[in-house]
C-alpha positions in Angstrom: 37.1 -74.6 -117.2 40.4 -76.1 -119.8 41.2 -79.4 -120.3 44.2 -79.6 -118.5 43.2 -77.8 -115.7 41.6 -79.8 -112.4 39.3 -79.0 -110.3 40.1 -79.9 -106.7 37.0 -80.2 -103.4 37.9 -80.1 -100.2 36.1 -82.4 -97.9 35.3 -82.9 -94.0 35.1 -86.7 -93.5 33.3 -88.3 -89.9 36.7 -88.2 -88.4 38.6 -86.3 -85.7 40.3 -84.6 -87.9 42.6 -81.3 -87.6 44.0 -81.1 -91.4 41.9 -80.1 -94.5 41.9 -83.1 -96.7 41.5 -82.6 -99.7 40.6 -84.9 -103.1 40.7 -84.6 -107.3 37.0 -84.1 -108.6 37.6 -86.5 -111.8 35.8 -85.0 -114.8 32.4 -87.1 -115.0 32.1 -85.7 -111.4 32.2 -81.7 -112.5 28.2 -81.6 -113.2 27.0 -83.7 -110.4 29.1 -82.5 -107.7 29.0 -78.6 -105.7 29.8 -77.7 -101.8 27.4 -79.5 -99.8 27.2 -82.7 -101.9 28.1 -86.0 -100.0 31.0 -88.4 -101.7 32.7 -91.0 -101.5 36.0 -91.1 -100.6 38.6 -93.4 -100.0 40.6 -92.3 -97.0 43.7 -94.0 -94.8 43.0 -97.2 -97.2 38.9 -96.9 -96.1 35.9 -95.6 -97.6 33.5 -92.9 -96.2 31.4 -91.1 -96.6 32.2 -87.3 -96.4 30.6 -83.5 -97.6 31.8 -81.1 -99.9 33.1 -77.8 -97.5 34.3 -76.3 -100.6 35.4 -76.8 -104.7 39.1 -74.6 -106.1 41.1 -75.0 -109.1 44.2 -75.0 -106.7 46.0 -77.9 -104.0 46.9 -75.1 -101.8 51.2 -75.8 -103.2 50.3 -80.0 -101.9 53.0 -82.2 -103.7 51.5 -85.1 -103.1 49.2 -87.3 -104.3 45.6 -86.7 -104.5 42.7 -89.4 -104.4 39.6 -89.3 -107.0 36.2 -88.5 -105.6 35.1 -92.5 -106.4 31.5 -90.2 -106.7 29.0 -88.7 -105.7 26.2 -90.1 -103.5 22.5 -88.4 -104.4 21.3 -85.2 -105.4 20.8 -84.3 -101.4 22.9 -81.6 -100.1 24.6 -80.1 -97.1 23.4 -76.6 -97.5 25.7 -73.3 -96.9 23.4 -72.8 -93.9 23.9 -75.8 -92.4 28.2 -75.9 -93.1 27.6 -72.5 -91.3 26.3 -73.9 -88.1 28.5 -76.8 -88.5 31.9 -74.1 -88.6 29.2 -72.3 -85.1 29.6 -75.5 -83.4 33.5 -76.8 -83.9 34.9 -73.4 -83.6 32.5 -72.7 -80.1 32.6 -76.2 -78.9 36.3 -77.1 -79.5 36.2 -79.5 -81.8 37.0 -80.4 -85.3 34.3 -80.5 -87.8 34.9 -83.9 -88.8 32.9 -84.4 -85.2 30.3 -82.2 -85.7 30.0 -84.5 -89.2 29.8 -87.5 -87.4 27.5 -86.6 -84.8 24.7 -85.4 -87.2 26.2 -88.0 -90.6 23.0 -90.3 -89.5 20.2 -87.4 -89.7 21.0 -88.1 -93.9 19.5 -89.8 -96.3 20.9 -93.4 -96.7 22.5 -93.1 -100.0 20.1 -96.2 -101.3 17.3 -93.0 -100.3 14.5 -93.7 -98.4 11.6 -95.6 -98.1 8.3 -93.5 -97.0 6.6 -96.2 -94.5 2.4 -95.5 -94.5 1.4 -94.2 -91.2 -2.1 -93.4 -91.3 -2.8 -90.3 -92.1 -3.5 -87.5 -89.1 -5.7 -84.6 -90.1 -5.4 -81.7 -88.1 -8.4 -79.8 -86.6 -8.9 -76.8 -87.3 -8.5 -76.3 -83.8 -8.7 -72.0 -82.7 -6.7 -71.0 -79.7 -8.7 -69.1 -77.0 -6.1 -67.1 -75.0 -6.7 -65.5 -71.9 -6.3 -61.8 -71.6 -2.2 -62.5 -70.0 -1.7 -64.8 -72.9 -2.6 -62.0 -75.1 -0.5 -59.9 -73.3 2.2 -62.1 -73.6 1.9 -63.2 -76.9 1.8 -60.0 -78.5 5.0 -58.8 -76.6 6.9 -61.8 -77.8 5.1 -61.0 -81.2 6.9 -56.6 -81.0 10.1 -58.5 -79.6 10.1 -60.7 -82.9 9.5 -57.6 -85.1 12.7 -56.0 -83.2 14.9 -59.2 -84.4 14.9 -60.4 -80.5 15.3 -63.1 -78.8 11.9 -63.9 -76.0 12.5 -65.2 -72.9 8.6 -66.2 -71.8 9.6 -67.2 -68.2 5.7 -68.7 -67.2 4.8 -69.7 -63.7 3.9 -73.9 -64.3 0.3 -74.5 -65.8 0.4 -71.2 -66.4 -0.4 -71.9 -70.2 2.7 -71.8 -72.3 2.3 -74.3 -73.8 -1.1 -72.4 -75.7 0.6 -69.2 -77.2 3.4 -71.8 -78.0 1.0 -73.2 -80.5 -0.9 -70.7 -81.2 2.5 -68.6 -82.3 3.3 -72.5 -84.4 0.2 -72.0 -86.2 0.8 -68.7 -87.8 4.1 -69.6 -88.8 2.9 -73.2 -90.6 -1.0 -71.3 -91.8 1.9 -68.9 -93.7 4.0 -71.9 -95.4 7.2 -71.4 -92.4 8.4 -74.3 -91.2 8.3 -74.3 -86.8 11.4 -76.3 -84.1 9.8 -77.1 -81.2 11.7 -78.1 -79.2 11.8 -80.0 -75.6 15.0 -81.4 -73.5 13.7 -84.9 -73.2 12.1 -87.6 -74.6 9.3 -88.3 -72.2 8.3 -85.3 -72.9 8.5 -85.4 -76.3 6.3 -88.2 -76.5 3.7 -86.9 -74.6 3.5 -83.9 -76.9 3.2 -85.3 -79.7 -0.4 -86.3 -79.3 -1.2 -82.5 -78.4 0.9 -81.2 -81.4 -0.4 -83.2 -84.2 -4.4 -82.8 -82.9 -3.4 -78.9 -84.3 -0.8 -80.0 -87.0 -2.2 -82.8 -88.4 0.2 -84.5 -91.1 2.3 -81.1 -90.7 4.0 -82.5 -87.8 7.5 -84.2 -87.8 9.1 -85.9 -84.4 12.8 -86.5 -84.4 14.4 -88.0 -81.4 16.8 -91.2 -80.7 14.5 -93.6 -79.4 12.9 -93.4 -83.6 14.3 -96.1 -85.2 17.2 -95.0 -88.2 14.5 -95.1 -91.3 12.1 -93.4 -89.3 14.9 -90.6 -88.0 16.1 -90.8 -91.9 12.6 -90.5 -92.7 12.3 -87.2 -91.0 14.9 -85.5 -92.2 13.8 -86.4 -95.8 10.7 -84.5 -94.6 12.2 -82.0 -93.5 14.7 -81.1 -96.3 11.7 -82.0 -99.0 8.7 -80.2 -97.9 5.5 -80.0 -100.4 4.5 -77.1 -101.5 3.8 -74.1 -99.9 2.7 -76.9 -97.1 4.1 -74.9 -93.5 5.3 -77.9 -91.2 6.2 -78.2 -87.9 9.3 -80.7 -86.0 9.0 -82.1 -82.6 12.3 -82.4 -81.0 15.2 -82.7 -78.8 18.8 -80.9 -79.5 19.7 -84.0 -81.6 17.0 -81.8 -84.5 19.0 -79.0 -84.6 21.5 -80.5 -87.0 18.5 -81.7 -88.9 19.2 -80.1 -93.0 16.3 -77.7 -93.2 15.6 -76.4 -96.8 13.8 -72.7 -94.6 13.4 -72.3 -90.4 11.3 -68.9 -89.4 10.1 -70.2 -85.7 12.7 -71.7 -82.8 10.9 -72.5 -79.9 12.8 -74.1 -76.9 10.5 -75.2 -74.4 11.8 -75.6 -71.1 15.4 -73.7 -71.5 16.9 -73.8 -68.3 16.8 -77.7 -69.0 20.4 -79.3 -68.6 19.8 -82.0 -70.4 19.8 -79.9 -73.6 23.8 -80.1 -72.9 25.6 -82.4 -74.8 28.6 -84.4 -72.3 29.6 -87.1 -74.3 30.8 -87.8 -77.2 32.1 -84.6 -79.6 30.6 -82.0 -80.4 29.5 -81.0 -76.2 26.9 -78.7 -77.3 24.8 -77.1 -75.0 21.4 -76.7 -77.5 19.9 -73.4 -76.3 22.5 -71.7 -76.7 23.6 -73.5 -80.4 19.5 -73.0 -81.3 20.1 -68.7 -81.5 22.9 -68.9 -83.5 21.1 -71.3 -85.8 18.2 -69.2 -86.0 20.4 -66.5 -86.7 21.8 -68.0 -89.5 18.4 -69.0 -90.7 16.9 -65.2 -90.1 14.3 -66.8 -87.7 13.4 -65.6 -84.8 13.8 -67.2 -80.9 11.2 -68.3 -78.4 12.6 -69.3 -75.4 9.8 -70.9 -72.5 11.0 -72.0 -68.1 8.8 -71.4 -65.3 12.6 -70.8 -63.6 14.9 -69.2 -66.4 18.4 -70.5 -66.3 20.7 -67.5 -64.7 22.4 -67.5 -68.5 18.7 -66.3 -69.9 18.1 -64.0 -67.2 21.5 -62.1 -67.4 20.2 -61.6 -71.0 17.5 -60.1 -70.5 19.2 -57.9 -67.9 21.9 -57.1 -71.5 19.6 -56.3 -73.3 19.9 -59.3 -76.2 16.9 -61.1 -75.0 13.0 -59.6 -74.3 11.8 -60.5 -70.9 8.0 -61.4 -71.4 6.2 -62.8 -67.9 3.4 -65.0 -67.8 2.0 -65.1 -63.5 -1.3 -66.1 -63.7 -2.4 -70.5 -63.8 -4.0 -70.4 -67.1 -7.2 -71.8 -65.4 -7.3 -73.7 -61.9 -7.0 -73.1 -58.0 -3.6 -70.7 -57.9 -0.9 -72.3 -56.7 0.8 -74.4 -54.5 0.7 -74.5 -51.0 4.5 -74.4 -49.6 5.0 -76.6 -47.0 9.3 -77.0 -45.9 9.3 -79.7 -43.3 11.6 -79.4 -40.5 12.6 -83.3 -40.0 15.1 -82.8 -37.4 12.3 -81.1 -35.5 10.1 -83.6 -36.3 12.5 -86.9 -35.9 13.0 -85.0 -31.9 9.5 -84.4 -31.5 9.5 -88.3 -32.3 6.6 -87.8 -35.0 8.8 -89.6 -37.6 7.9 -92.6 -39.6 11.2 -94.4 -40.9 10.9 -92.1 -44.0 8.3 -90.4 -44.1 7.1 -87.1 -41.6 3.9 -88.0 -39.1 3.0 -84.8 -41.2 3.3 -86.4 -44.6 1.7 -89.7 -43.7 -1.2 -87.7 -42.8 -1.5 -86.0 -45.8 -1.0 -88.6 -48.0 -4.0 -90.1 -45.5 -6.3 -86.9 -46.9 -5.6 -87.2 -50.3 -6.5 -91.3 -50.6 -10.1 -90.5 -48.3 -10.9 -88.3 -51.2 -9.2 -89.8 -54.1 -6.8 -88.2 -55.2 -3.4 -89.1 -56.3 0.2 -87.9 -55.2 3.6 -87.9 -56.4 6.8 -88.8 -54.9 10.1 -87.8 -55.3 13.1 -88.8 -55.1 15.7 -88.6 -57.3 18.0 -91.5 -56.8 17.0 -94.4 -58.0 17.9 -98.2 -56.5 16.7 -99.7 -53.4 19.5 -97.9 -51.5 22.7 -96.5 -53.0 24.6 -98.4 -51.7 25.4 -101.0 -48.8 28.3 -101.3 -46.1 29.1 -104.6 -43.1 27.5 -103.6 -39.6 30.3 -105.8 -39.3 33.8 -104.5 -40.4 32.6 -101.2 -42.5 33.3 -102.1 -45.8 31.7 -100.7 -49.0 31.4 -102.6 -52.1 32.6 -101.0 -55.0 32.7 -101.1 -58.9 35.7 -102.9 -60.2 35.5 -100.2 -63.3 34.7 -96.7 -61.7 35.9 -95.9 -57.5 31.9 -95.3 -56.3 29.5 -97.8 -54.3 27.7 -99.8 -55.6 23.7 -98.8 -55.5 21.1 -102.4 -54.7 18.7 -103.5 -56.6 16.6 -105.3 -54.5 13.7 -106.5 -57.5 16.8 -107.8 -59.2 18.5 -108.6 -56.4 21.9 -107.0 -58.2 24.4 -104.8 -56.8 24.6 -102.2 -59.8 27.2 -98.8 -60.5 24.9 -96.4 -62.3 28.3 -95.1 -64.4 29.8 -98.0 -66.3 26.9 -100.7 -66.0 28.7 -102.5 -63.9 26.3 -105.1 -61.8 26.7 -108.8 -60.0 24.5 -110.3 -58.0 23.7 -109.2 -54.2 24.6 -111.8 -51.6 24.2 -110.9 -48.2 27.7 -111.7 -47.0 30.3 -109.7 -46.6 33.0 -110.2 -48.9 36.0 -109.3 -46.6 35.1 -110.6 -43.6 32.5 -112.9 -44.4 29.1 -111.8 -42.2 25.7 -111.6 -43.0 25.7 -108.7 -42.1 25.9 -106.2 -45.2 22.7 -103.0 -44.6 21.4 -100.6 -46.9 23.0 -97.1 -46.4 20.2 -94.0 -47.7 16.9 -94.9 -49.9 16.2 -94.7 -53.9 12.5 -95.2 -55.3 12.7 -99.2 -54.9 12.4 -98.6 -51.5 10.3 -95.3 -51.3 7.6 -97.3 -53.7 7.6 -100.0 -50.7 7.9 -98.7 -47.6 4.9 -96.9 -48.8 2.7 -99.6 -49.7 3.3 -101.0 -47.0 2.5 -98.2 -45.0 -1.0 -97.5 -47.1 -1.6 -101.1 -48.4 -5.0 -100.1 -49.7 -3.2 -97.3 -52.2 -2.0 -99.0 -56.1 1.6 -97.2 -56.6 4.0 -97.4 -59.0 7.9 -96.3 -59.5 8.5 -94.3 -62.7 12.5 -94.6 -63.0 14.6 -95.4 -65.5 14.7 -99.1 -64.7 11.1 -99.3 -64.6 10.3 -97.3 -68.1 13.2 -98.8 -69.8 10.0 -100.2 -72.3 8.6 -97.0 -73.7 4.9 -99.5 -73.9 6.1 -99.3 -70.4 6.1 -96.0 -70.0 3.1 -94.9 -71.7 1.0 -97.4 -69.6 2.5 -95.7 -66.5 1.4 -91.9 -67.5 -2.1 -93.4 -68.9 -2.8 -95.1 -65.3 -1.9 -92.2 -64.0 -3.6 -89.1 -66.1 -6.7 -91.3 -65.9 -6.6 -92.1 -61.7 -5.9 -95.8 -62.4 -2.6 -95.3 -60.0 -2.8 -93.7 -56.1 0.3 -93.1 -55.6 3.9 -92.4 -58.2 7.3 -93.0 -56.8 9.5 -91.2 -59.5 13.0 -89.5 -60.0 13.5 -86.1 -62.3 12.0 -87.8 -65.1 8.3 -87.0 -63.8 9.5 -84.3 -62.3 8.7 -81.1 -65.8 6.2 -80.5 -68.4 3.6 -83.3 -67.8 0.3 -82.6 -67.0 -2.6 -84.6 -64.0 -5.5 -83.3 -63.3 -5.9 -85.7 -60.1 -2.4 -84.6 -58.5 -3.0 -82.8 -55.3 0.1 -83.9 -53.9 4.1 -84.0 -54.0 6.1 -84.7 -51.7 10.0 -84.3 -52.1 11.9 -86.8 -50.2 15.9 -85.6 -49.0 15.9 -82.6 -50.7 19.0 -82.2 -49.2 20.8 -84.2 -51.5 20.5 -81.4 -54.2 22.5 -79.6 -52.4 25.1 -81.9 -51.7 27.4 -81.2 -54.8 30.3 -79.1 -56.4 28.6 -77.4 -58.6 28.1 -73.7 -58.6 24.3 -73.9 -60.2 23.3 -76.3 -57.4 21.1 -73.3 -55.8 20.2 -72.5 -59.6 19.1 -76.4 -60.3 17.5 -77.7 -57.1 14.8 -74.3 -56.9 14.1 -74.9 -60.5 13.3 -78.7 -60.0 11.3 -77.3 -56.9 9.6 -75.0 -58.7 9.4 -77.7 -61.6 8.3 -79.8 -59.3 5.4 -78.0 -57.7 3.9 -77.0 -60.6 3.0 -80.8 -60.7 0.2 -80.6 -58.2 -3.0 -78.8 -58.6 -3.4 -78.5 -62.0 -7.6 -78.9 -61.8 -9.2 -76.9 -59.8 -8.1 -77.9 -56.2 -5.3 -76.1 -55.0 -2.3 -78.7 -54.8 0.3 -78.4 -52.3 4.2 -79.2 -52.1 5.7 -81.0 -48.7 9.8 -80.6 -48.9 11.2 -83.0 -46.2 14.6 -81.5 -45.3 17.8 -81.1 -42.5 18.5 -77.1 -43.9 14.9 -75.1 -43.5 17.0 -71.8 -43.4 19.1 -72.2 -46.2 18.3 -69.9 -49.2 16.8 -72.1 -52.2 13.9 -72.8 -49.7 13.7 -69.6 -48.5 13.0 -68.4 -51.6 10.9 -71.5 -52.9 8.8 -70.9 -49.9 8.3 -67.3 -50.0 8.0 -67.5 -53.7 10.2 -64.6 -55.0 12.6 -65.9 -56.5 15.0 -63.6 -54.4 17.3 -66.8 -55.8 18.3 -65.1 -58.4 19.6 -62.0 -56.5 22.1 -64.9 -56.4 23.1 -63.2 -60.3 25.4 -60.0 -57.8 27.7 -63.7 -55.9 28.2 -64.7 -59.2 29.8 -61.5 -61.2 31.2 -60.3 -57.4 33.3 -64.1 -57.6 33.7 -64.6 -61.9 31.1 -67.2 -62.7 29.1 -68.4 -65.3 27.2 -65.7 -66.4 29.8 -62.9 -66.3 32.6 -65.4 -67.6 32.8 -68.7 -69.4 33.5 -72.0 -67.8 36.4 -74.0 -70.2 36.2 -77.8 -68.2 39.3 -79.5 -69.3 39.5 -83.0 -68.1 42.7 -85.3 -68.5 42.0 -89.3 -68.8 44.2 -92.8 -69.0 43.9 -96.3 -67.6 47.3 -95.6 -65.6 47.3 -93.2 -62.4 50.4 -92.4 -62.7 50.2 -90.9 -66.6 47.1 -88.7 -65.2 49.3 -87.5 -62.7 52.1 -87.2 -64.8 49.9 -85.5 -68.4 48.3 -83.1 -66.0 50.9 -81.4 -64.5 52.9 -81.2 -67.7 49.3 -79.1 -68.9 49.0 -76.7 -65.9 52.4 -75.7 -67.1 51.1 -75.3 -70.4 47.6 -73.5 -68.9 49.4 -70.7 -67.0 51.0 -69.4 -70.0 47.4 -68.3 -71.0 46.9 -64.8 -70.7 43.8 -63.5 -69.3 42.3 -67.0 -68.5 42.1 -68.1 -64.6 43.5 -71.7 -64.4 41.6 -73.8 -61.2 43.6 -78.0 -61.3 44.6 -79.9 -61.3 42.0 -81.3 -58.8 40.6 -84.6 -58.8 37.0 -85.2 -58.4 35.1 -87.2 -55.8 34.6 -89.6 -58.0 38.3 -90.1 -60.1 38.1 -93.4 -61.5 35.2 -94.0 -64.2 34.7 -97.0 -66.8 38.4 -97.5 -65.6 40.0 -94.0 -66.7 41.3 -92.4 -63.9 40.6 -89.1 -64.2 42.3 -85.1 -62.9 40.3 -82.0 -64.3 41.5 -78.1 -64.6 38.6 -74.9 -64.9 39.5 -72.3 -66.6 37.7 -68.8 -66.7 37.5 -66.6 -69.7 36.0 -63.6 -71.2 32.8 -63.7 -71.8 33.5 -62.0 -75.6 36.8 -62.1 -77.4 38.0 -66.1 -76.3 37.9 -68.3 -79.8 42.0 -67.6 -79.8 41.7 -68.7 -76.7 39.9 -72.4 -76.6 41.8 -72.5 -79.7 44.9 -72.7 -77.8 43.5 -74.5 -75.5 42.1 -77.3 -77.8 45.5 -77.6 -79.4 47.6 -77.9 -76.2 45.5 -80.4 -74.8 46.2 -82.6 -79.1 49.5 -82.0 -78.0 49.3 -83.0 -74.7 48.0 -86.5 -76.1 50.6 -87.5 -77.9 53.5 -86.8 -75.4 51.8 -89.1 -72.9 51.0 -92.1 -74.8 47.4 -93.4 -73.6 46.2 -90.1 -72.2 42.8 -88.2 -73.8 42.0 -84.8 -72.8 38.6 -83.0 -73.1 37.7 -79.4 -73.7 33.8 -78.9 -72.7 32.8 -75.5 -73.4 29.6 -74.2 -71.2 30.1 -76.9 -68.6 26.5 -78.1 -67.2 
């Protein structure tokens, strides 16, 4: 390079910018900078840590004054594979590269370096995996799929020993010096699995999730990026672990692949961890194994189309077979006088029988609080959140009315603010009420409640799980947090209260989600030698979801034909567009203008604007659009939607437009 020739760096800033931002590389940094370097730059009067996307000797005709890069931060670089992954996320999920970088920037080591904490070393026990004949067969089919460079979907009934297969495959990879990413959808599952994996992989195991301290997360990222020698490594993490700075990746395992928790909702990038894992694996040339007892319709579709290999595991690893399913019609129970408050007499008899022989019970209600709302019996007034258009939930222990959207709360006073009467009544039931009522009915039983309110502290969550596993808790009342992945040998009965609430939502996936949840719940019962049982209290006993669940033949997957007939995913792609503003009139005007623009989008089916049931959240009024696009060849349309949304934001000040690809 001649002395007069300059080098320019196009950088990625942690900002929502659609423009390329370039800087001059001063001569003193030419030797230390390259694509992927982290640098300190000045932008709009503020300093930022940026990532060098590319270097060039041309400034692309820009005639203004360019700033110089201030410094190269350290020797740590973002790999070309990771930048390719960021570019795919940005393109597919309709956001800027800067937003993707911002989502992952907290993962990487700080400029001042990382001090490793002194931890007790975990020695692996060199465990040999003893698989059943059916597990061996499934593992062989998975390996055959890998040899054909196809992702594998392992559909195994709950308790079939999918985790044993995962660990056996992972151990073979790490023994060869390879790297495995083992993904789970929720922190609670990672905590339970960490100890189990630690016994097998020892110090070759790293854990990564948002509940860890920033220092611990950065330490995990350094271990991933700077592997020592030929040691293999396994990383246990949630969806954010996809952004770790891998220097090698051989296998990605996505457990509970159907779980909607893999989808990021806010902020951007609004990515699906399962789908992004498949892309990241293809970039690295790694294998992918998806696992679930209740696969998503998307994964079943990919199997039917030949993209994935479908492998089934239909036998429980050990135990007394599949749980007995009983669908209990509470309308008939009420007519015959067998209902006792929230519970059927049949349910109470079953609980009493299990308690008498020292067995445990799980009662499921997917709503925390004492009751979802309170209402004045005199004038009918229902207290609403001041920031959201929704009722406040009553939390009896805290003596508060709380909003589960924005966390607004106020002291509960049994006086109607409208008419002044003292006749506020609870409407509906939550886990807190159910735990109270069941304690009154079985005063000698040890009852605990497992939901977001009672497990806010990790110590409380660990205590409850440990005590339930150890038989110190007789009845556990819980939300969806307790429905998957946990293995309790003494649990023989699961009761689902108000199951129909799972179906009473405006979502084309409602039936699919309800069925998956019921299957996951049934899998908690009978993990030991005694056969388990699940009782579902419903007013809709003939509903297809309950019929399919009772018969155990997964007839629900026949709904794929309906999805195809009415053009719903997985046969099309959907983009959900949300228009928000603190001014109701403004949001209506912006939505009308956006609707006019969307009507010109070729090859798309647009529904909206329409107002959701909860049309105000955190002080912002909301309007929605649904845009159906072809499964493939839709990149141009999505870029047009994103750009059009930005134009609406500019034309209607105080309005935001959010586009969400593949919403869950």
